[in-house]
C-alpha positions as CSV (number, residue, x, y, z in Angstrom):
1,M,25.5,-11.2,63.9
2,L,25.0,-14.4,61.9
3,A,21.4,-14.5,62.9
4,R,20.8,-11.1,61.4
5,L,22.6,-11.6,58.1
6,P,19.6,-13.0,56.3
7,E,17.4,-10.0,57.2
8,A,20.1,-7.6,56.1
9,F,20.7,-9.5,53.0
10,M,17.0,-9.5,52.2
11,R,16.7,-5.8,52.8
12,M,19.6,-5.1,50.5
13,A,18.2,-7.4,47.8
14,L,14.8,-5.8,48.1
15,T,16.3,-2.3,47.9
16,G,18.4,-3.3,44.9
17,G,15.5,-5.0,43.2
18,L,13.3,-1.9,43.5
19,A,16.0,0.2,42.1
20,I,16.4,-2.1,39.1
21,L,12.6,-2.1,38.6
22,F,12.6,1.7,38.7
23,L,15.4,1.9,36.1
24,L,13.6,-0.6,33.9
25,A,10.4,1.5,34.2
26,L,12.3,4.6,33.0
27,A,13.8,2.7,30.1
28,V,10.5,1.2,29.0
29,Q,8.5,4.5,29.3
30,P,9.7,6.1,26.1
31,A,9.1,2.8,24.2
32,C,5.5,2.7,25.5
33,S,5.1,6.3,24.5
34,Q,6.4,5.6,21.0
35,S,4.1,2.6,20.7
36,E,1.1,4.9,21.1
37,D,2.1,6.5,17.8
38,A,3.2,3.3,16.1
39,P,1.6,2.8,12.6
40,E,-0.2,-0.4,13.6
41,R,-1.8,1.3,16.6
42,Q,-2.9,4.3,14.5
43,L,-4.3,2.0,11.8
44,D,-6.1,-0.2,14.3
45,T,-7.6,2.9,16.0
46,L,-8.7,4.2,12.6
47,F,-10.7,1.1,11.6
48,S,-11.9,0.2,15.1
49,R,-13.7,3.6,15.3
50,L,-15.4,3.0,12.0
51,V,-16.9,-0.4,12.6
52,R,-18.9,-1.6,15.5
53,P,-18.1,-5.2,16.5
54,T,-21.6,-6.5,15.7
55,D,-21.9,-4.7,12.3
56,P,-20.7,-5.8,8.9
57,G,-17.3,-4.3,8.5
58,C,-13.9,-4.8,6.7
59,A,-10.7,-6.7,6.5
60,V,-7.5,-4.6,6.3
61,L,-4.0,-5.6,5.1
62,V,-1.1,-3.2,5.3
63,K,2.4,-4.5,4.2
64,Y,5.5,-2.3,4.2
65,G,9.0,-3.5,3.3
66,G,7.8,-7.1,3.1
67,L,6.4,-7.0,6.7
68,K,2.8,-7.0,7.8
69,V,2.0,-3.8,9.7
70,L,-1.6,-4.7,10.1
71,E,-3.7,-7.8,9.1
72,K,-7.0,-7.7,10.9
73,G,-10.7,-8.0,10.5
74,Y,-13.3,-5.6,11.9
75,G,-17.0,-6.5,12.3
76,V,-18.9,-9.6,11.2
77,R,-19.2,-11.6,8.0
78,A,-23.0,-11.7,8.2
79,L,-25.6,-10.2,10.6
80,R,-27.4,-13.5,10.7
81,T,-24.4,-15.5,11.9
82,Q,-22.4,-12.8,13.7
83,S,-19.2,-14.7,12.6
84,K,-16.2,-12.4,13.0
85,I,-14.2,-11.1,10.1
86,D,-10.6,-12.2,10.1
87,Q,-7.7,-12.6,7.7
88,R,-9.2,-15.7,6.1
89,T,-12.7,-14.2,5.5
90,N,-13.5,-14.3,1.7
91,F,-15.0,-11.1,0.2
92,R,-16.3,-10.7,-3.3
93,L,-13.5,-8.7,-5.1
94,A,-15.9,-7.3,-7.7
95,S,-13.9,-5.2,-10.2
96,A,-10.6,-5.9,-8.5
97,T,-11.0,-9.3,-10.3
98,K,-9.9,-7.5,-13.4
99,Q,-6.2,-7.6,-12.4
100,F,-6.4,-11.4,-12.3
101,T,-8.2,-11.6,-15.7
102,A,-5.5,-9.4,-17.2
103,M,-2.8,-11.6,-15.7
104,A,-4.5,-14.7,-17.2
105,I,-4.5,-13.1,-20.7
106,M,-0.9,-12.2,-20.3
107,L,-0.1,-15.8,-19.3
108,L,-1.8,-17.0,-22.5
109,I,0.3,-14.5,-24.5
110,H,3.3,-16.0,-22.7
111,D,2.1,-19.4,-23.9
112,G,1.8,-18.2,-27.5
113,K,-1.9,-18.9,-27.5
114,L,-2.9,-15.2,-27.8
115,H,-1.4,-12.0,-29.0
116,Y,-2.2,-8.4,-28.0
117,D,-3.1,-7.5,-31.5
118,D,-5.5,-10.4,-32.1
119,R,-8.9,-9.2,-33.1
120,L,-12.2,-10.0,-31.4
121,T,-13.4,-11.6,-34.6
122,D,-10.3,-13.8,-34.7
123,V,-11.5,-15.4,-31.5
124,F,-15.2,-15.2,-32.1
125,P,-15.7,-15.3,-35.9
126,G,-19.4,-14.8,-35.6
127,F,-19.0,-11.4,-33.9
128,P,-20.5,-8.6,-35.9
129,A,-18.4,-6.2,-38.1
130,Y,-17.8,-3.6,-35.4
131,G,-15.6,-6.2,-33.6
132,K,-13.2,-6.5,-36.5
133,S,-11.0,-3.7,-35.3
134,I,-11.2,-4.4,-31.6
135,T,-8.0,-5.9,-30.3
136,I,-7.2,-7.8,-27.1
137,R,-5.1,-4.8,-26.1
138,N,-8.2,-2.6,-26.5
139,L,-10.2,-4.9,-24.3
140,L,-7.6,-4.8,-21.6
141,T,-7.3,-1.0,-21.5
142,H,-11.0,-0.1,-21.8
143,T,-10.5,1.5,-25.3
144,S,-12.6,-1.1,-27.2
145,G,-15.8,0.9,-27.4
146,L,-17.9,-2.2,-26.6
147,P,-21.4,-1.3,-25.5
148,D,-22.2,-1.5,-21.8
149,Y,-23.9,-4.9,-21.3
150,E,-26.0,-3.6,-18.4
151,E,-27.4,-0.9,-20.8
152,L,-28.2,-3.7,-23.3
153,M,-29.9,-5.7,-20.5
154,D,-32.1,-2.7,-19.8
155,D,-32.9,-2.3,-23.5
156,E,-33.8,-6.0,-23.8
157,E,-36.1,-5.8,-20.8
158,K,-37.9,-2.7,-22.1
159,V,-39.0,-4.8,-25.0
160,K,-39.5,-8.3,-23.4
161,G,-40.2,-7.4,-19.8
162,P,-38.3,-8.6,-16.7
163,I,-35.7,-11.2,-17.6
164,W,-32.8,-11.1,-15.1
165,S,-32.8,-10.8,-11.3
166,E,-30.6,-11.8,-8.3
167,N,-32.2,-15.3,-8.6
168,H,-31.9,-15.4,-12.4
169,Q,-28.6,-13.9,-13.1
170,I,-27.1,-13.1,-16.5
171,Q,-24.4,-15.4,-17.6
172,D,-21.3,-14.7,-19.7
173,A,-22.7,-16.4,-22.8
174,E,-25.8,-14.2,-22.6
175,V,-23.6,-11.1,-22.4
176,L,-21.8,-12.2,-25.6
177,T,-25.1,-12.7,-27.3
178,L,-26.3,-9.2,-26.3
179,L,-23.0,-7.7,-27.7
180,E,-23.4,-9.7,-30.9
181,H,-26.9,-8.4,-31.4
182,A,-25.6,-4.8,-31.2
183,T,-24.6,-3.2,-34.5
184,T,-22.1,-0.7,-33.4
185,G,-19.8,0.2,-30.5
186,K,-19.7,3.4,-28.4
187,F,-16.7,4.7,-30.3
188,A,-14.1,3.5,-32.8
189,P,-11.6,1.3,-31.0
190,G,-8.6,3.2,-29.7
191,T,-10.2,6.7,-30.2
192,S,-11.6,7.1,-26.7
193,W,-11.7,5.6,-23.2
194,A,-14.6,4.3,-21.2
195,Y,-14.4,2.1,-18.1
196,G,-16.8,-0.8,-18.3
197,N,-17.4,-4.4,-17.6
198,S,-18.3,-5.7,-21.0
199,A,-14.6,-6.0,-22.1
200,Y,-13.6,-8.0,-19.1
201,V,-16.5,-10.4,-19.4
202,V,-15.4,-11.0,-23.0
203,L,-11.8,-11.4,-21.9
204,G,-13.0,-14.1,-19.5
205,L,-14.6,-15.9,-22.4
206,I,-11.5,-15.5,-24.5
207,I,-9.4,-17.1,-21.7
208,A,-11.7,-20.1,-21.7
209,K,-11.6,-20.5,-25.5
210,A,-7.9,-20.0,-25.9
211,S,-6.9,-22.3,-22.9
212,G,-9.5,-25.0,-23.4
213,L,-10.4,-24.7,-19.7
214,P,-13.2,-23.0,-17.9
215,Y,-12.1,-19.5,-16.7
216,R,-12.2,-20.6,-13.1
217,D,-9.9,-23.6,-13.7
218,F,-7.4,-21.7,-15.7
219,L,-7.0,-19.1,-13.0
220,Q,-6.8,-21.8,-10.3
221,Q,-4.1,-23.7,-12.2
222,R,-2.0,-20.8,-13.5
223,I,-2.5,-18.1,-10.8
224,F,-4.0,-19.2,-7.5
225,A,-2.2,-22.5,-7.0
226,P,1.3,-21.2,-8.1
227,A,0.9,-18.2,-5.9
228,G,-0.2,-20.3,-2.9
229,M,-3.6,-18.6,-2.8
230,D,-5.3,-21.7,-1.4
231,H,-8.7,-20.2,-0.5
232,T,-9.3,-17.9,-3.4
233,I,-11.9,-19.0,-6.0
234,V,-13.9,-17.9,-9.0
235,Y,-17.3,-18.4,-7.5
236,Q,-20.0,-19.9,-9.6
237,K,-23.3,-20.8,-7.8
238,G,-24.1,-24.5,-8.1
239,I,-20.5,-25.4,-9.0
240,N,-18.4,-24.4,-6.0
241,Q,-18.7,-22.8,-2.6
242,V,-17.0,-19.9,-0.9
243,T,-15.6,-20.9,2.5
244,D,-15.6,-18.4,5.4
245,R,-17.7,-16.2,3.2
246,A,-18.5,-12.5,3.9
247,F,-22.0,-11.5,2.7
248,G,-22.6,-8.0,1.4
249,H,-24.8,-5.4,3.2
250,S,-26.4,-2.0,2.6
251,K,-27.2,0.6,5.3
252,E,-30.3,2.7,5.4
253,D,-31.5,4.8,8.4
254,D,-28.6,3.3,10.5
255,K,-29.9,-0.2,9.9
256,F,-28.0,-2.9,7.8
257,T,-29.7,-5.3,5.4
258,E,-28.1,-8.2,3.6
259,T,-27.8,-7.2,-0.1
260,D,-25.3,-9.7,-1.4
261,Q,-26.3,-10.5,-5.0
262,S,-27.7,-8.7,-8.1
263,S,-28.7,-9.7,-11.6
264,T,-25.1,-9.2,-12.8
265,S,-23.3,-11.1,-10.0
266,A,-22.7,-14.2,-12.0
267,T,-20.4,-12.8,-14.8
268,L,-16.9,-14.0,-14.4
269,G,-14.0,-12.0,-15.8
270,D,-15.2,-8.6,-14.5
271,G,-15.9,-9.5,-10.9
272,A,-16.4,-13.1,-9.8
273,I,-13.4,-13.7,-7.6
274,Y,-13.6,-14.2,-3.8
275,S,-10.4,-13.7,-1.8
276,N,-9.1,-12.8,1.6
277,L,-6.2,-11.0,3.3
278,E,-3.9,-14.0,3.6
279,D,-4.2,-14.8,-0.1
280,M,-4.0,-11.2,-1.3
281,S,-0.7,-10.9,0.6
282,K,0.5,-13.9,-1.4
283,W,-0.8,-12.3,-4.6
284,H,1.3,-9.2,-4.0
285,E,4.3,-11.3,-3.2
286,A,3.9,-13.0,-6.6
287,L,3.8,-9.6,-8.3
288,E,6.8,-8.4,-6.4
289,K,8.9,-11.5,-7.1
290,H,7.7,-11.9,-10.7
291,S,6.9,-15.5,-10.0
292,L,4.1,-15.7,-12.5
293,L,5.5,-13.5,-15.3
294,S,8.9,-12.0,-15.7
295,E,9.4,-8.3,-15.1
296,K,9.7,-7.8,-18.8
297,E,6.5,-9.7,-19.6
298,M,4.6,-7.8,-16.8
299,A,5.9,-4.4,-18.0
300,P,3.1,-3.8,-20.7
301,A,0.5,-4.0,-17.9
302,L,2.1,-1.0,-16.2
303,V,2.2,1.4,-19.2
304,P,-0.7,3.9,-19.2
305,V,-2.7,3.5,-22.4
306,K,-2.6,6.2,-25.1
307,L,-5.2,6.8,-27.7
308,A,-4.6,6.0,-31.3
309,D,-3.6,9.6,-32.0
310,G,-1.1,9.5,-29.1
311,S,-3.2,11.7,-26.8
312,E,-3.9,11.0,-23.1
313,P,-7.4,9.5,-22.4
314,H,-9.9,11.2,-20.2
315,W,-12.9,10.0,-18.1
316,P,-16.0,10.5,-20.2
317,N,-18.3,13.4,-19.4
318,S,-21.5,12.1,-18.1
319,P,-24.4,14.6,-18.6
320,G,-26.7,14.8,-15.7
321,E,-24.4,12.7,-13.4
322,D,-22.4,14.0,-10.5
323,D,-19.1,12.3,-11.4
324,P,-16.0,13.8,-9.8
325,N,-13.8,12.2,-12.4
326,A,-15.7,13.4,-15.4
327,G,-13.4,15.0,-18.0
328,K,-10.2,14.3,-16.0
329,P,-7.2,12.5,-17.4
330,V,-7.1,8.8,-16.7
331,S,-4.1,6.4,-16.4
332,Y,-4.9,2.8,-17.0
333,G,-2.9,-0.3,-17.9
334,F,-4.0,-3.9,-18.0
335,G,-6.4,-4.4,-15.2
336,W,-4.8,-1.6,-13.1
337,F,-5.2,2.1,-12.7
338,L,-1.8,3.7,-12.7
339,S,-2.4,7.2,-11.4
340,P,0.1,8.2,-8.7
341,W,-0.7,9.4,-5.2
342,E,1.1,12.4,-3.8
343,G,3.8,11.9,-6.4
344,R,4.3,8.2,-5.5
345,P,4.0,5.6,-8.3
346,R,1.0,3.4,-7.7
347,M,-1.0,0.5,-9.3
348,W,-4.4,0.2,-7.8
349,H,-8.0,-0.8,-8.4
350,T,-11.3,-0.6,-6.7
351,G,-14.1,-3.1,-6.6
352,E,-17.7,-2.1,-6.1
353,T,-20.8,-4.2,-6.3
354,R,-24.0,-4.7,-4.4
355,G,-23.0,-5.0,-0.7
356,F,-19.3,-4.7,-1.2
357,R,-16.7,-2.0,-1.5
358,N,-13.0,-2.8,-1.9
359,V,-9.6,-1.3,-2.9
360,I,-6.2,-2.6,-3.6
361,N,-3.2,-0.2,-3.6
362,R,0.4,-1.1,-4.4
363,F,2.8,1.8,-4.0
364,T,5.5,0.3,-6.1
365,A,8.4,2.6,-5.2
366,N,7.8,2.4,-1.5
367,G,7.2,-1.3,-1.0
368,L,3.8,-0.5,0.5
369,T,0.6,-2.5,-0.1
370,V,-2.8,-1.6,1.3
371,V,-5.8,-3.9,0.8
372,I,-9.3,-3.0,2.3
373,L,-12.2,-5.4,1.7
374,C,-15.6,-4.3,3.0
375,N,-18.9,-6.2,3.1
376,R,-20.9,-3.0,3.5
377,E,-21.6,-0.1,1.1
378,D,-21.2,2.9,3.3
379,L,-17.4,2.8,3.9
380,T,-15.0,4.5,1.5
381,P,-12.1,2.1,1.1
382,E,-10.3,4.2,-1.5
383,A,-10.0,7.2,0.9
384,L,-9.2,4.9,3.8
385,A,-6.4,3.3,1.9
386,E,-4.8,6.6,1.1
387,K,-5.1,7.7,4.8
388,S,-3.5,4.3,5.8
389,A,-0.7,4.9,3.4
390,G,-0.1,8.3,4.8
391,I,0.1,6.9,8.4
392,V,2.7,4.4,7.4
393,L,4.8,6.5,5.1
394,Q,5.0,9.5,7.5
395,T,6.8,7.3,10.0
396,G,9.2,5.7,7.5
397,T,9.4,2.6,9.8
398,H,8.0,-0.9,9.7
């Protein structure tokens, strides 16, 4: 009897253990089933299917309710190195830079060094007469009527021959000179709306003049450092270097080619910032917590601009161009588009330049942020961000 106790005991234990394992399996099965539909899995599947591991790709940040639903890289930083994209990979933000330029202007207004109604000729007295009625507010909201400096570059090169290239890039001071040589703007300030880069190049110059610091240093001291954005920089070739840098690419006939720079890649206030998912998460925390500007001081940036007659601005009609936005109403504040998505309040901006496509979306009433940074031109981050938002919001969970 005693000799058989251990065998009986083991048999009972084994039977009981299997029963427990069976019950645990039943309990875990629904959870596993649910995880197949979890937002992070759906999002990961969405982007994994778009990007082959050895191709240029994207970095994706989705935050909801203060928590990171997804923070992941897909593909490589550069074909020639095959280094993987991750949360610290730095992408050129292109026009998404404008939200930082606008913040820098607002910080100088906070300091009392600028005012929204200051005229362009107050800052640059030598600017021609058409700048006398252009205000800083006009520059921030794309209602200044400044000529497009890229069109002025084309006009200059038609007369003088090739001047600028990806190896000899136009600088901010040259943009200002081109604008000063013009005799009139596109329209009287405040009477129409036209998205463009000239105003934000000029705002970058205004930041430097009003602060007494180079644009890159003012942003570092007043935005990047306070927000903890330790690896974000205003890139200037020969002055600093981009760490963990993603290089831009274009695709033709299913083949990628590195196309990272253009003749306009060196201008600052309209598109020179490089950043990454970790730092963009910190940027949005700074906006949520109003750690750079108070909620009251930030409020003007989030009011859609109205024209001088009180009417709503519209995207310009572009004869001969297939522009899906042409003639439609536009909602723009200071460095942010403000049009809602499916009735949800939103502040957002795209960034598009040679080799890069980006989008930053903040659904302010839902506590949802979506950032997609791409180092290839064939992806559509704006549509992907909206699809990502739909995946998260339809679950209502973190």
